[in-house]
C-alpha positions, 0 to 999 in steps of 0.5 A: 046920044047920052046926057049926064050932068058930069063926066069924070075922065079916070076911075082912079082914086081921084076920079072914083072919089069925085064920082061917089061924092057927086052921084047922089046929087047929079047924074054921073058917068065915070070912064077909064081906059081899063076895065079894072084897076092895075097894079101900081106903086103908091100904097100908103095912106097917112093918118089924116085920111081918116078925116076924109073918109068921115066926111064921105061917110066911108070910115067904117067901110074903109076899116071893114077892108082891113088894110095893113096898119102903118104905125111908124116911118123909119128912115136913114136920112141926113145921118148914118143912123136909123131913126123912127117917127111914129104915129102914137101922138097923131090925133088921127091915129095910125096910117095904112099900107094898102092893097092898091088894086083892092082899094081902087076897086072898092072906090069904084064899087062905091061910086057905082052903088051911089048911082054913078055909071062906070064905063070901062074900058073907054077912051076919050077922043074929043070934047067940044064946048057948046054954049052950056054943054060939052059934046064928048066922043068916046071910044068904047068896046062897043064902038063910038059913044057920044055924050052930052055933059054939063061939066067935065072932071079930069082925073086921068092921072099924070097925062091929064088927057082931058085938060091937055086936049083942052089946051092946058099944059103940065109943068114938070119940075124935076126928073124923078123916076122910080124902079119898083119890085113886089114880092113876098115876105116869108117872115112878115112879122119882122118888119110889120107896121112901118115904112122905111126910107133910105138916102143914097148917093144917087137917089133914095130907097123905099120899102113897105109891107102890103096886105097879104104878106107882100112887100114893095122895094123901090128906088128913086132917082133922076131919069137922066142919071146912070143909076136909072139904067143901073136899076132897070131890071129886078136883079139889078135893083136887088143887087143895088139894095144889097149894098145898103146896110139897113135896107139889106137887113130888112130884105133879109129878115123879112125873107123877101122873095121877088114874086110879082110885078117889076115896074119903072114909072114916073115920079116927078112933081108937076102942076097943071096950068091952068088947073080948071076952066069954063065947064071943067076942072082937074083932080089928083095927079092930073092937077098936081103930082107929088114926089113919093117922098111926101107920102101925100099922093093918095091923100091928095087924090082923095082930097082933090077928088072931094074938092072937085065934087064940091066945086062941080055941085056948087057950080052947077047950082049957078055959083062959080066955085072954080076960082076958089077951088083953083086957089085951094089947089095952088095953096096946097101945091105951094105948101107941098113944094116947101115941105119937100124942099125942107126934107131934101135939104135935110140930106147934105152928105152928097151935096156934090152929086147931081141928084142931091145938088139939084135938090139943094135949098134955093135950087128947088122952086 
């Protein structure tokens, strides 16, 4: 039987952030299903992330990782002509295109440096509440392991494994999915420094450079629409991209060559109900997952991981900070939904198509 103050389920950005901020003050165990971070789409950090890194004492170390700067967003959205939104007047400077695996490995490493115990691979089997503690059973590579913890944090991603085990439920608000393909840019200087988004009749496209002269190409639509099946493999995805003038020009001028992972993943908005309870709270996608159009997923993971750490530390000091944390998360989610509705509402060219009709103002909650 091992005893810790805090058990964090999920060692992605939210979980690792919670662990590294708690580890200097509390005994922390951080667990994950996978021994090392996996390649996954979601590589952009907006300029505001700088403030969070400063708060965590990580700004200089983040810069040392030398991720690729992102200076602007380019879009064909609500119009047939491309337009650019740059970060020149943003007080936080530019954003970043990340090497996602390296970024997550870096966060895990800092959590361990600060004193957290990382156990991966490990799977949560059960969690039972006693009067003051949790009795948790884990499956590990060395067999079953029993843990006693004073507080639990669910940072297990969209599945919210701990929260659902405790009776919480995820409320999905749409059916968005994403097909994505990684490759190499043979002339990476041609589209360096910006993210590109283009609306289409049955969804929307995204492409961005990542460190190492790599690029990701992605298409988003609803899971029940024919477009989801029509872009279900790399060749079909590339063929569809070639039918869009601006997008195909970027693919051509950068010399994009598929040379990496192809994937298909959920990308819908969702929120956990409730967000927390007696002796536990949620963070990252386990708490609320964001449509990639918002470009806020990773920022949300860092913020909610930090918020969870502060909530747990105050609560373990006999101050119930859980209700305040829940109110903060609910306000963030409501602001996100309003912002998302605004941007989807800005595209009216295909208002009769199923994808866009579902996202008309007044239809989106």
